[in-house]
All heavy atoms as TSV, in Angstrom:
chain	resi	resn	atom	element	x	y	z
A	1	MET	N	N	0.836	-1.154	-0.009
A	1	MET	CA	C	0.012	0.004	-0.029
A	1	MET	C	C	0.891	1.229	0.021
A	1	MET	O	O	1.782	1.374	0.806
A	1	MET	CB	C	-0.906	-0.042	1.241
A	1	MET	CG	C	-1.805	1.096	1.335
A	1	MET	SD	S	-2.904	0.851	2.777
A	1	MET	CE	C	-3.909	2.218	2.552
A	2	ILE	N	N	0.605	2.093	-0.955
A	2	ILE	CA	C	1.442	3.288	-1.057
A	2	ILE	C	C	0.675	4.471	-0.587
A	2	ILE	O	O	-0.424	4.796	-1.094
A	2	ILE	CB	C	1.926	3.481	-2.502
A	2	ILE	CG1	C	2.737	2.257	-2.953
A	2	ILE	CG2	C	2.701	4.777	-2.679
A	2	ILE	CD1	C	3.105	2.299	-4.426
A	3	LEU	N	N	1.199	5.241	0.361
A	3	LEU	CA	C	0.538	6.465	0.902
A	3	LEU	C	C	1.522	7.642	0.633
A	3	LEU	O	O	2.727	7.489	0.848
A	3	LEU	CB	C	0.316	6.402	2.379
A	3	LEU	CG	C	-0.744	5.364	2.870
A	3	LEU	CD1	C	-0.719	5.338	4.435
A	3	LEU	CD2	C	-2.076	5.666	2.378
A	4	ASP	N	N	0.995	8.716	0.192
A	4	ASP	CA	C	1.851	9.919	0.156
A	4	ASP	C	C	1.976	10.539	1.495
A	4	ASP	O	O	1.151	10.169	2.509
A	4	ASP	CB	C	1.361	10.892	-0.911
A	4	ASP	CG	C	-0.045	11.498	-0.609
A	4	ASP	OD1	O	-0.758	10.862	0.235
A	4	ASP	OD2	O	-0.439	12.547	-1.174
A	5	SER	N	N	2.931	11.426	1.642
A	5	SER	CA	C	3.113	12.010	2.984
A	5	SER	C	C	2.011	12.832	3.566
A	5	SER	O	O	1.749	12.835	4.699
A	5	SER	CB	C	4.434	12.749	2.994
A	5	SER	OG	O	4.318	13.913	2.116
A	6	LYS	N	N	1.267	13.457	2.681
A	6	LYS	CA	C	0.142	14.276	3.098
A	6	LYS	C	C	-0.957	13.457	3.645
A	6	LYS	O	O	-1.503	13.721	4.764
A	6	LYS	CB	C	-0.358	15.137	1.960
A	6	LYS	CG	C	-1.303	16.260	2.371
A	6	LYS	CD	C	-1.799	17.028	1.173
A	6	LYS	CE	C	-0.819	18.108	0.828
A	6	LYS	NZ	N	-1.280	19.002	-0.236
A	7	LEU	N	N	-1.315	12.309	3.013
A	7	LEU	CA	C	-2.331	11.445	3.453
A	7	LEU	C	C	-1.869	10.753	4.770
A	7	LEU	O	O	-2.674	10.572	5.680
A	7	LEU	CB	C	-2.624	10.414	2.444
A	7	LEU	CG	C	-3.742	9.361	2.776
A	7	LEU	CD1	C	-5.050	10.103	3.091
A	7	LEU	CD2	C	-3.964	8.395	1.622
A	8	ALA	N	N	-0.605	10.348	4.860
A	8	ALA	CA	C	-0.151	9.707	6.061
A	8	ALA	C	C	-0.218	10.664	7.274
A	8	ALA	O	O	-0.553	10.250	8.338
A	8	ALA	CB	C	1.350	9.264	5.885
A	9	GLY	N	N	0.036	11.914	7.036
A	9	GLY	CA	C	-0.131	12.954	8.076
A	9	GLY	C	C	-1.491	13.095	8.534
A	9	GLY	O	O	-1.820	13.240	9.761
A	10	ILE	N	N	-2.433	13.155	7.610
A	10	ILE	CA	C	-3.876	13.267	7.933
A	10	ILE	C	C	-4.346	12.069	8.695
A	10	ILE	O	O	-5.037	12.179	9.727
A	10	ILE	CB	C	-4.641	13.494	6.675
A	10	ILE	CG1	C	-4.413	14.843	6.008
A	10	ILE	CG2	C	-6.141	13.336	6.919
A	10	ILE	CD1	C	-4.985	15.041	4.644
A	11	LEU	N	N	-3.958	10.837	8.261
A	11	LEU	CA	C	-4.407	9.676	8.981
A	11	LEU	C	C	-3.813	9.551	10.305
A	11	LEU	O	O	-4.357	9.079	11.293
A	11	LEU	CB	C	-4.044	8.439	8.103
A	11	LEU	CG	C	-4.947	8.140	6.886
A	11	LEU	CD1	C	-4.353	7.000	6.082
A	11	LEU	CD2	C	-6.375	7.929	7.262
A	12	SER	N	N	-2.521	9.979	10.488
A	12	SER	CA	C	-1.889	9.980	11.761
A	12	SER	C	C	-2.602	10.860	12.735
A	12	SER	O	O	-2.863	10.505	13.896
A	12	SER	CB	C	-0.432	10.445	11.603
A	12	SER	OG	O	0.170	10.564	12.877
A	13	SER	N	N	-2.936	12.083	12.323
A	13	SER	CA	C	-3.703	12.982	13.208
A	13	SER	C	C	-5.043	12.431	13.528
A	13	SER	O	O	-5.557	12.593	14.646
A	13	SER	CB	C	-3.837	14.370	12.497
A	13	SER	OG	O	-2.659	14.924	12.304
A	14	PHE	N	N	-5.718	11.873	12.547
A	14	PHE	CA	C	-7.070	11.265	12.767
A	14	PHE	C	C	-6.978	10.166	13.857
A	14	PHE	O	O	-7.816	10.106	14.765
A	14	PHE	CB	C	-7.594	10.725	11.469
A	14	PHE	CG	C	-8.929	10.071	11.613
A	14	PHE	CD1	C	-10.062	10.816	11.790
A	14	PHE	CD2	C	-9.067	8.686	11.522
A	14	PHE	CE1	C	-11.356	10.200	11.996
A	14	PHE	CE2	C	-10.293	8.058	11.673
A	14	PHE	CZ	C	-11.397	8.882	11.849
A	15	CYS	N	N	-6.000	9.270	13.687
A	15	CYS	CA	C	-5.870	8.155	14.658
A	15	CYS	C	C	-5.519	8.755	16.039
A	15	CYS	O	O	-6.061	8.154	17.029
A	15	CYS	CB	C	-4.749	7.210	14.246
A	15	CYS	SG	S	-5.296	6.183	12.820
A	16	ALA	N	N	-4.734	9.714	16.180
A	16	ALA	CA	C	-4.402	10.337	17.423
A	16	ALA	C	C	-5.646	10.965	18.051
A	16	ALA	O	O	-5.865	10.823	19.290
A	16	ALA	CB	C	-3.281	11.323	17.282
A	17	ASP	N	N	-6.450	11.672	17.268
A	17	ASP	CA	C	-7.676	12.267	17.771
A	17	ASP	C	C	-8.719	11.256	18.263
A	17	ASP	O	O	-9.329	11.392	19.274
A	17	ASP	CB	C	-8.305	13.177	16.757
A	17	ASP	CG	C	-7.493	14.415	16.477
A	17	ASP	OD1	O	-6.704	14.777	17.336
A	17	ASP	OD2	O	-7.727	15.053	15.391
A	18	ILE	N	N	-8.864	10.178	17.476
A	18	ILE	CA	C	-9.759	9.049	17.887
A	18	ILE	C	C	-9.289	8.443	19.180
A	18	ILE	O	O	-10.076	8.063	20.053
A	18	ILE	CB	C	-9.908	8.044	16.757
A	18	ILE	CG1	C	-10.587	8.642	15.565
A	18	ILE	CG2	C	-10.667	6.808	17.206
A	18	ILE	CD1	C	-11.984	9.164	15.810
A	19	ALA	N	N	-7.949	8.237	19.289
A	19	ALA	CA	C	-7.380	7.661	20.537
A	19	ALA	C	C	-7.733	8.538	21.775
A	19	ALA	O	O	-8.085	7.994	22.823
A	19	ALA	CB	C	-5.921	7.482	20.386
A	20	LYS	N	N	-7.571	9.863	21.615
A	20	LYS	CA	C	-7.843	10.707	22.711
A	20	LYS	C	C	-9.395	10.643	23.095
A	20	LYS	O	O	-9.705	10.572	24.313
A	20	LYS	CB	C	-7.514	12.204	22.361
A	20	LYS	CG	C	-6.057	12.412	22.281
A	20	LYS	CD	C	-5.791	13.867	21.969
A	20	LYS	CE	C	-5.230	14.048	20.557
A	20	LYS	NZ	N	-4.930	15.392	20.187
A	21	ALA	N	N	-10.271	10.676	22.144
A	21	ALA	CA	C	-11.714	10.655	22.359
A	21	ALA	C	C	-12.034	9.288	23.017
A	21	ALA	O	O	-12.829	9.251	23.924
A	21	ALA	CB	C	-12.424	10.824	21.098
A	22	TYR	N	N	-11.477	8.188	22.523
A	22	TYR	CA	C	-11.818	6.841	23.083
A	22	TYR	C	C	-11.299	6.748	24.507
A	22	TYR	O	O	-11.932	6.080	25.361
A	22	TYR	CB	C	-11.240	5.795	22.172
A	22	TYR	CG	C	-11.931	4.502	22.384
A	22	TYR	CD1	C	-13.081	4.170	21.639
A	22	TYR	CD2	C	-11.379	3.480	23.197
A	22	TYR	CE1	C	-13.717	2.954	21.847
A	22	TYR	CE2	C	-12.067	2.314	23.430
A	22	TYR	CZ	C	-13.187	2.004	22.683
A	22	TYR	OH	O	-13.813	0.838	22.914
A	23	PHE	N	N	-10.128	7.313	24.754
A	23	PHE	CA	C	-9.646	7.249	26.103
A	23	PHE	C	C	-10.543	7.966	27.127
A	23	PHE	O	O	-10.799	7.474	28.166
A	23	PHE	CB	C	-8.200	8.020	26.131
A	23	PHE	CG	C	-7.530	7.934	27.463
A	23	PHE	CD1	C	-6.883	6.798	27.876
A	23	PHE	CD2	C	-7.501	9.056	28.277
A	23	PHE	CE1	C	-6.253	6.767	29.128
A	23	PHE	CE2	C	-6.859	9.076	29.471
A	23	PHE	CZ	C	-6.238	7.877	29.870
A	24	VAL	N	N	-11.016	9.189	26.707
A	24	VAL	CA	C	-11.926	9.853	27.589
A	24	VAL	C	C	-13.226	9.089	27.784
A	24	VAL	O	O	-13.741	8.989	28.837
A	24	VAL	CB	C	-12.196	11.325	27.032
A	24	VAL	CG1	C	-13.383	11.977	27.791
A	24	VAL	CG2	C	-10.917	12.139	27.141
A	25	ALA	N	N	-13.752	8.577	26.684
A	25	ALA	CA	C	-15.040	7.830	26.735
A	25	ALA	C	C	-14.880	6.560	27.539
A	25	ALA	O	O	-15.859	6.215	28.232
A	25	ALA	CB	C	-15.515	7.478	25.276
A	26	THR	N	N	-13.735	5.987	27.516
A	26	THR	CA	C	-13.531	4.739	28.318
A	26	THR	C	C	-13.653	5.002	29.854
A	26	THR	O	O	-14.220	4.220	30.545
A	26	THR	CB	C	-12.129	4.180	27.998
A	26	THR	OG1	O	-12.078	3.795	26.616
A	26	THR	CG2	C	-11.827	2.982	28.901
A	27	PHE	N	N	-13.179	6.125	30.247
A	27	PHE	CA	C	-13.227	6.422	31.746
A	27	PHE	C	C	-14.585	7.042	32.086
A	27	PHE	O	O	-14.921	7.059	33.255
A	27	PHE	CB	C	-12.129	7.323	32.127
A	27	PHE	CG	C	-10.822	6.616	32.237
A	27	PHE	CD1	C	-9.881	6.575	31.169
A	27	PHE	CD2	C	-10.522	5.836	33.334
A	27	PHE	CE1	C	-8.722	5.840	31.247
A	27	PHE	CE2	C	-9.385	5.070	33.471
A	27	PHE	CZ	C	-8.445	5.082	32.368
A	28	VAL	N	N	-15.390	7.572	31.155
A	28	VAL	CA	C	-16.655	8.080	31.423
A	28	VAL	C	C	-17.716	6.982	31.536
A	28	VAL	O	O	-18.636	7.044	32.339
A	28	VAL	CB	C	-17.091	9.179	30.451
A	28	VAL	CG1	C	-18.523	9.621	30.536
A	28	VAL	CG2	C	-16.135	10.386	30.663
A	29	THR	N	N	-17.614	5.990	30.673
A	29	THR	CA	C	-18.510	4.896	30.571
A	29	THR	C	C	-18.823	4.186	31.881
A	29	THR	O	O	-20.013	4.002	32.264
A	29	THR	CB	C	-18.168	3.890	29.487
A	29	THR	OG1	O	-17.982	4.573	28.231
A	29	THR	CG2	C	-19.096	2.764	29.312
A	30	PRO	N	N	-17.794	3.751	32.600
A	30	PRO	CA	C	-18.094	3.032	33.911
A	30	PRO	C	C	-18.854	3.938	34.879
A	30	PRO	O	O	-19.677	3.440	35.669
A	30	PRO	CB	C	-16.741	2.598	34.445
A	30	PRO	CG	C	-15.881	2.585	33.227
A	30	PRO	CD	C	-16.352	3.686	32.375
A	31	SER	N	N	-18.543	5.180	34.896
A	31	SER	CA	C	-19.188	6.098	35.866
A	31	SER	C	C	-20.688	6.361	35.555
A	31	SER	O	O	-21.434	6.654	36.419
A	31	SER	CB	C	-18.417	7.448	36.034
A	31	SER	OG	O	-18.483	8.139	34.799
A	32	LEU	N	N	-21.022	6.253	34.304
A	32	LEU	CA	C	-22.409	6.450	33.835
A	32	LEU	C	C	-23.315	5.176	34.117
A	32	LEU	O	O	-24.538	5.297	34.207
A	32	LEU	CB	C	-22.518	6.857	32.417
A	32	LEU	CG	C	-21.899	8.171	32.061
A	32	LEU	CD1	C	-21.980	8.395	30.521
A	32	LEU	CD2	C	-22.659	9.298	32.745
A	33	SER	N	N	-22.692	3.988	34.118
A	33	SER	CA	C	-23.529	2.814	34.209
A	33	SER	C	C	-24.112	2.669	35.615
A	33	SER	O	O	-25.267	2.159	35.717
A	33	SER	CB	C	-22.678	1.605	33.835
A	33	SER	OG	O	-21.602	1.445	34.755
A	34	GLY	N	N	-23.380	2.990	36.635
A	34	GLY	CA	C	-23.932	3.018	37.953
A	34	GLY	C	C	-24.053	1.659	38.636
A	34	GLY	O	O	-23.739	1.575	39.796
A	35	THR	N	N	-24.475	0.636	37.970
A	35	THR	CA	C	-24.694	-0.666	38.652
A	35	THR	C	C	-23.598	-1.685	38.266
A	35	THR	O	O	-23.765	-2.884	38.494
A	35	THR	CB	C	-26.070	-1.237	38.271
A	35	THR	OG1	O	-26.135	-1.359	36.820
A	35	THR	CG2	C	-27.148	-0.270	38.838
A	36	SER	N	N	-22.520	-1.262	37.652
A	36	SER	CA	C	-21.484	-2.223	37.209
A	36	SER	C	C	-20.691	-2.762	38.385
A	36	SER	O	O	-20.495	-2.025	39.401
A	36	SER	CB	C	-20.549	-1.536	36.247
A	36	SER	OG	O	-21.167	-1.114	35.047
A	37	THR	N	N	-20.278	-3.976	38.260
A	37	THR	CA	C	-19.421	-4.540	39.306
A	37	THR	C	C	-17.982	-4.130	39.006
A	37	THR	O	O	-17.665	-3.564	37.939
A	37	THR	CB	C	-19.481	-6.063	39.291
A	37	THR	OG1	O	-18.961	-6.577	38.000
A	37	THR	CG2	C	-20.893	-6.591	39.409
A	38	TRP	N	N	-17.068	-4.380	39.952
A	38	TRP	CA	C	-15.685	-3.984	39.770
A	38	TRP	C	C	-15.070	-4.739	38.632
A	38	TRP	O	O	-14.221	-4.214	37.910
A	38	TRP	CB	C	-14.893	-4.192	41.045
A	38	TRP	CG	C	-15.241	-3.226	42.055
A	38	TRP	CD1	C	-16.021	-3.302	43.141
A	38	TRP	CD2	C	-14.735	-1.847	42.089
A	38	TRP	NE1	N	-16.064	-2.144	43.892
A	38	TRP	CE2	C	-15.264	-1.235	43.184
A	38	TRP	CE3	C	-13.907	-1.085	41.220
A	38	TRP	CZ2	C	-15.081	0.128	43.595
A	38	TRP	CZ3	C	-13.744	0.186	41.564
A	38	TRP	CH2	C	-14.269	0.841	42.687
A	39	TRP	N	N	-15.419	-5.984	38.386
A	39	TRP	CA	C	-14.856	-6.761	37.273
A	39	TRP	C	C	-15.331	-6.198	35.990
A	39	TRP	O	O	-14.547	-6.165	34.988
A	39	TRP	CB	C	-15.280	-8.265	37.391
A	39	TRP	CG	C	-14.604	-8.897	38.516
A	39	TRP	CD1	C	-15.167	-9.305	39.683
A	39	TRP	CD2	C	-13.226	-9.191	38.663
A	39	TRP	NE1	N	-14.243	-9.828	40.563
A	39	TRP	CE2	C	-12.988	-9.772	39.883
A	39	TRP	CE3	C	-12.115	-9.041	37.824
A	39	TRP	CZ2	C	-11.765	-10.167	40.350
A	39	TRP	CZ3	C	-10.893	-9.410	38.197
A	39	TRP	CH2	C	-10.708	-10.006	39.461
A	40	GLU	N	N	-16.578	-5.765	35.847
A	40	GLU	CA	C	-17.035	-5.138	34.600
A	40	GLU	C	C	-16.292	-3.820	34.304
A	40	GLU	O	O	-15.934	-3.572	33.124
A	40	GLU	CB	C	-18.601	-4.866	34.678
A	40	GLU	CG	C	-19.389	-6.195	34.640
A	40	GLU	CD	C	-20.872	-5.930	34.897
A	40	GLU	OE1	O	-21.172	-4.838	35.443
A	40	GLU	OE2	O	-21.613	-6.757	34.583
A	41	ILE	N	N	-16.124	-3.075	35.345
A	41	ILE	CA	C	-15.400	-1.782	35.209
A	41	ILE	C	C	-13.984	-2.032	34.758
A	41	ILE	O	O	-13.449	-1.424	33.855
A	41	ILE	CB	C	-15.463	-0.947	36.493
A	41	ILE	CG1	C	-16.873	-0.518	36.753
A	41	ILE	CG2	C	-14.508	0.215	36.414
A	41	ILE	CD1	C	-17.111	0.175	38.033
A	42	LEU	N	N	-13.331	-3.013	35.392
A	42	LEU	CA	C	-11.971	-3.383	35.029
A	42	LEU	C	C	-11.873	-3.853	33.626
A	42	LEU	O	O	-10.957	-3.513	32.862
A	42	LEU	CB	C	-11.395	-4.450	35.985
A	42	LEU	CG	C	-9.947	-4.885	35.807
A	42	LEU	CD1	C	-9.054	-3.671	36.071
A	42	LEU	CD2	C	-9.587	-5.997	36.793
A	43	LEU	N	N	-12.884	-4.695	33.175
A	43	LEU	CA	C	-12.841	-5.134	31.755
A	43	LEU	C	C	-13.049	-3.962	30.835
A	43	LEU	O	O	-12.375	-3.999	29.770
A	43	LEU	CB	C	-14.003	-6.147	31.625
A	43	LEU	CG	C	-14.211	-6.750	30.233
A	43	LEU	CD1	C	-12.978	-7.650	29.862
A	43	LEU	CD2	C	-15.447	-7.504	30.144
A	44	ILE	N	N	-13.907	-3.100	31.090
A	44	ILE	CA	C	-14.195	-1.931	30.218
A	44	ILE	C	C	-12.874	-1.067	30.114
A	44	ILE	O	O	-12.469	-0.654	29.007
A	44	ILE	CB	C	-15.375	-1.065	30.738
A	44	ILE	CG1	C	-16.678	-1.835	30.535
A	44	ILE	CG2	C	-15.430	0.248	30.002
A	44	ILE	CD1	C	-17.857	-1.183	31.208
A	45	LEU	N	N	-12.246	-0.771	31.227
A	45	LEU	CA	C	-11.060	0.026	31.253
A	45	LEU	C	C	-9.894	-0.676	30.476
A	45	LEU	O	O	-9.158	-0.037	29.729
A	45	LEU	CB	C	-10.626	0.362	32.638
A	45	LEU	CG	C	-11.584	1.283	33.443
A	45	LEU	CD1	C	-11.089	1.444	34.869
A	45	LEU	CD2	C	-11.733	2.620	32.776
A	46	THR	N	N	-9.739	-1.956	30.721
A	46	THR	CA	C	-8.663	-2.749	30.002
A	46	THR	C	C	-8.902	-2.702	28.527
A	46	THR	O	O	-7.986	-2.511	27.733
A	46	THR	CB	C	-8.576	-4.163	30.573
A	46	THR	OG1	O	-8.384	-4.074	31.990
A	46	THR	CG2	C	-7.388	-4.957	29.970
A	47	LYS	N	N	-10.090	-3.003	28.118
A	47	LYS	CA	C	-10.437	-3.032	26.660
A	47	LYS	C	C	-10.156	-1.662	26.094
A	47	LYS	O	O	-9.650	-1.613	24.972
A	47	LYS	CB	C	-11.857	-3.428	26.523
A	47	LYS	CG	C	-12.397	-3.518	25.048
A	47	LYS	CD	C	-13.831	-3.885	25.108
A	47	LYS	CE	C	-14.442	-3.379	23.813
A	47	LYS	NZ	N	-15.928	-3.493	23.856
A	48	GLY	N	N	-10.587	-0.638	26.730
A	48	GLY	CA	C	-10.359	0.705	26.258
A	48	GLY	C	C	-8.945	1.049	26.132
A	48	GLY	O	O	-8.472	1.670	25.103
A	49	LEU	N	N	-8.134	0.735	27.129
A	49	LEU	CA	C	-6.703	1.050	27.096
A	49	LEU	C	C	-5.955	0.270	25.961
A	49	LEU	O	O	-5.118	0.794	25.326
A	49	LEU	CB	C	-6.070	0.803	28.421
A	49	LEU	CG	C	-6.421	1.815	29.556
A	49	LEU	CD1	C	-5.773	1.411	30.827
A	49	LEU	CD2	C	-6.054	3.222	29.131
A	50	VAL	N	N	-6.392	-0.977	25.777
A	50	VAL	CA	C	-5.708	-1.781	24.679
A	50	VAL	C	C	-6.083	-1.100	23.337
A	50	VAL	O	O	-5.163	-0.955	22.495
A	50	VAL	CB	C	-6.204	-3.247	24.715
A	50	VAL	CG1	C	-5.818	-3.962	23.474
A	50	VAL	CG2	C	-5.595	-3.947	25.959
A	51	PHE	N	N	-7.270	-0.700	23.115
A	51	PHE	CA	C	-7.698	-0.073	21.872
A	51	PHE	C	C	-6.959	1.255	21.650
A	51	PHE	O	O	-6.534	1.544	20.535
A	51	PHE	CB	C	-9.198	0.091	21.820
A	51	PHE	CG	C	-9.690	0.560	20.505
A	51	PHE	CD1	C	-9.679	-0.258	19.375
A	51	PHE	CD2	C	-10.246	1.838	20.327
A	51	PHE	CE1	C	-10.157	0.165	18.197
A	51	PHE	CE2	C	-10.705	2.256	19.134
A	51	PHE	CZ	C	-10.640	1.411	18.048
A	52	VAL	N	N	-6.789	2.088	22.727
A	52	VAL	CA	C	-6.089	3.277	22.687
A	52	VAL	C	C	-4.627	3.100	22.319
A	52	VAL	O	O	-4.041	3.781	21.491
A	52	VAL	CB	C	-6.261	4.104	23.955
A	52	VAL	CG1	C	-5.277	5.248	24.037
A	52	VAL	CG2	C	-7.688	4.590	24.112
A	53	ILE	N	N	-4.033	2.088	22.881
A	53	ILE	CA	C	-2.575	1.790	22.596
A	53	ILE	C	C	-2.452	1.381	21.140
A	53	ILE	O	O	-1.492	1.783	20.489
A	53	ILE	CB	C	-2.071	0.673	23.539
A	53	ILE	CG1	C	-1.950	1.245	24.966
A	53	ILE	CG2	C	-0.737	0.114	23.145
A	53	ILE	CD1	C	-1.694	0.215	26.069
A	54	VAL	N	N	-3.416	0.594	20.584
A	54	VAL	CA	C	-3.308	0.137	19.233
A	54	VAL	C	C	-3.444	1.421	18.306
A	54	VAL	O	O	-2.665	1.592	17.321
A	54	VAL	CB	C	-4.407	-0.839	18.878
A	54	VAL	CG1	C	-4.559	-1.035	17.419
A	54	VAL	CG2	C	-4.075	-2.168	19.598
A	55	LEU	N	N	-4.363	2.298	18.637
A	55	LEU	CA	C	-4.543	3.576	17.845
A	55	LEU	C	C	-3.337	4.433	17.864
A	55	LEU	O	O	-2.886	5.017	16.886
A	55	LEU	CB	C	-5.777	4.336	18.270
A	55	LEU	CG	C	-7.083	3.733	17.718
A	55	LEU	CD1	C	-8.240	4.513	18.397
A	55	LEU	CD2	C	-7.144	3.883	16.250
A	56	ILE	N	N	-2.677	4.557	19.043
A	56	ILE	CA	C	-1.494	5.373	19.224
A	56	ILE	C	C	-0.318	4.765	18.444
A	56	ILE	O	O	0.425	5.490	17.767
A	56	ILE	CB	C	-1.122	5.623	20.668
A	56	ILE	CG1	C	-2.182	6.513	21.293
A	56	ILE	CG2	C	0.246	6.185	20.844
A	56	ILE	CD1	C	-2.072	6.679	22.766
A	57	ALA	N	N	-0.178	3.453	18.485
A	57	ALA	CA	C	0.809	2.763	17.707
A	57	ALA	C	C	0.654	3.009	16.183
A	57	ALA	O	O	1.623	3.275	15.490
A	57	ALA	CB	C	0.886	1.321	18.039
A	58	LEU	N	N	-0.602	2.884	15.730
A	58	LEU	CA	C	-0.860	3.128	14.341
A	58	LEU	C	C	-0.594	4.570	13.919
A	58	LEU	O	O	0.016	4.848	12.905
A	58	LEU	CB	C	-2.343	2.788	14.009
A	58	LEU	CG	C	-2.822	2.980	12.578
A	58	LEU	CD1	C	-2.043	2.051	11.687
A	58	LEU	CD2	C	-4.309	2.769	12.505
A	59	SER	N	N	-0.933	5.552	14.812
A	59	SER	CA	C	-0.646	6.929	14.569
A	59	SER	C	C	0.841	7.184	14.461
A	59	SER	O	O	1.300	7.881	13.632
A	59	SER	CB	C	-1.301	7.787	15.625
A	59	SER	OG	O	-0.953	9.082	15.484
A	60	TRP	N	N	1.585	6.552	15.403
A	60	TRP	CA	C	3.013	6.708	15.444
A	60	TRP	C	C	3.627	6.182	14.140
A	60	TRP	O	O	4.543	6.775	13.562
A	60	TRP	CB	C	3.575	6.018	16.668
A	60	TRP	CG	C	5.092	6.081	16.801
A	60	TRP	CD1	C	5.780	7.242	16.915
A	60	TRP	CD2	C	5.967	4.996	16.843
A	60	TRP	NE1	N	7.101	6.883	17.077
A	60	TRP	CE2	C	7.256	5.535	16.999
A	60	TRP	CE3	C	5.781	3.590	16.734
A	60	TRP	CZ2	C	8.378	4.752	17.047
A	60	TRP	CZ3	C	6.906	2.841	16.807
A	60	TRP	CH2	C	8.147	3.393	16.980
A	61	GLN	N	N	3.229	5.019	13.664
A	61	GLN	CA	C	3.751	4.370	12.439
A	61	GLN	C	C	3.461	5.294	11.250
A	61	GLN	O	O	4.236	5.495	10.350
A	61	GLN	CB	C	3.154	2.988	12.253
A	61	GLN	CG	C	3.729	1.959	13.238
A	61	GLN	CD	C	5.168	1.723	13.063
A	61	GLN	OE1	O	5.744	1.789	11.977
A	61	GLN	NE2	N	5.887	1.537	14.191
A	62	LEU	N	N	2.197	5.806	11.195
A	62	LEU	CA	C	1.907	6.709	10.095
A	62	LEU	C	C	2.735	7.955	10.134
A	62	LEU	O	O	3.112	8.485	9.070
A	62	LEU	CB	C	0.358	6.984	10.100
A	62	LEU	CG	C	-0.516	5.864	9.681
A	62	LEU	CD1	C	-1.997	6.190	10.056
A	62	LEU	CD2	C	-0.352	5.585	8.158
A	63	ALA	N	N	3.007	8.524	11.268
A	63	ALA	CA	C	3.787	9.693	11.399
A	63	ALA	C	C	5.247	9.412	10.973
A	63	ALA	O	O	5.838	10.274	10.348
A	63	ALA	CB	C	3.723	10.231	12.829
A	64	LYS	N	N	5.717	8.203	11.270
A	64	LYS	CA	C	7.048	7.819	10.862
A	64	LYS	C	C	7.117	7.724	9.404
A	64	LYS	O	O	8.084	8.107	8.737
A	64	LYS	CB	C	7.417	6.497	11.571
A	64	LYS	CG	C	8.806	6.446	12.057
A	64	LYS	CD	C	9.040	5.326	13.054
A	64	LYS	CE	C	9.015	4.014	12.438
A	64	LYS	NZ	N	9.497	2.942	13.329
A	65	LEU	N	N	6.075	7.163	8.796
A	65	LEU	CA	C	5.960	7.008	7.317
A	65	LEU	C	C	5.967	8.373	6.653
A	65	LEU	O	O	6.547	8.595	5.598
A	65	LEU	CB	C	4.726	6.213	6.935
A	65	LEU	CG	C	4.448	5.971	5.463
A	65	LEU	CD1	C	5.547	5.087	4.931
A	65	LEU	CD2	C	3.048	5.356	5.264
A	66	GLU	N	N	5.262	9.344	7.323
A	66	GLU	CA	C	5.169	10.672	6.782
A	66	GLU	C	C	6.543	11.399	6.739
A	66	GLU	O	O	6.901	12.063	5.801
A	66	GLU	CB	C	4.249	11.541	7.575
A	66	GLU	CG	C	4.082	12.985	7.162
A	66	GLU	CD	C	3.285	13.819	8.073
A	66	GLU	OE1	O	3.160	13.400	9.253
A	66	GLU	OE2	O	2.848	14.884	7.719
A	67	GLU	N	N	7.346	11.161	7.797
A	67	GLU	CA	C	8.647	11.760	7.920
A	67	GLU	C	C	9.640	11.185	6.888
A	67	GLU	O	O	10.556	11.907	6.418
A	67	GLU	CB	C	9.206	11.554	9.292
A	67	GLU	CG	C	8.464	12.337	10.330
A	67	GLU	CD	C	9.015	12.040	11.719
A	67	GLU	OE1	O	9.890	11.215	11.916
A	67	GLU	OE2	O	8.484	12.627	12.699
A	68	THR	N	N	9.506	9.918	6.463
A	68	THR	CA	C	10.460	9.293	5.622
A	68	THR	C	C	10.310	9.687	4.161
A	68	THR	O	O	11.160	9.514	3.350
A	68	THR	CB	C	10.420	7.758	5.701
A	68	THR	OG1	O	9.049	7.326	5.368
A	68	THR	CG2	C	10.752	7.292	7.150
A	69	LYS	N	N	9.136	10.269	3.820
A	69	LYS	CA	C	8.899	10.560	2.405
A	69	LYS	C	C	9.201	12.060	2.157
A	69	LYS	O	O	9.150	12.907	2.901
A	69	LYS	CB	C	7.461	10.295	2.017
A	69	LYS	CG	C	7.270	8.825	1.964
A	69	LYS	CD	C	5.931	8.520	1.380
A	69	LYS	CE	C	5.800	7.005	1.249
A	69	LYS	NZ	N	4.594	6.622	0.489
């Protein structure tokens, strides 16, 4: 897959913005549910953090691709 540097920069920024929004939403979700057990809250937070880490890694790789071109 060939990406030009402009598209790689846009996708990198997009992934970073989505990671920030998902991070905030992950920590708001357990507080809104009210009746969740500690295990459910831990599962939600863990799932959210893993997804955020994947998005940040993707953003970082796209930013690295942008710099090389």
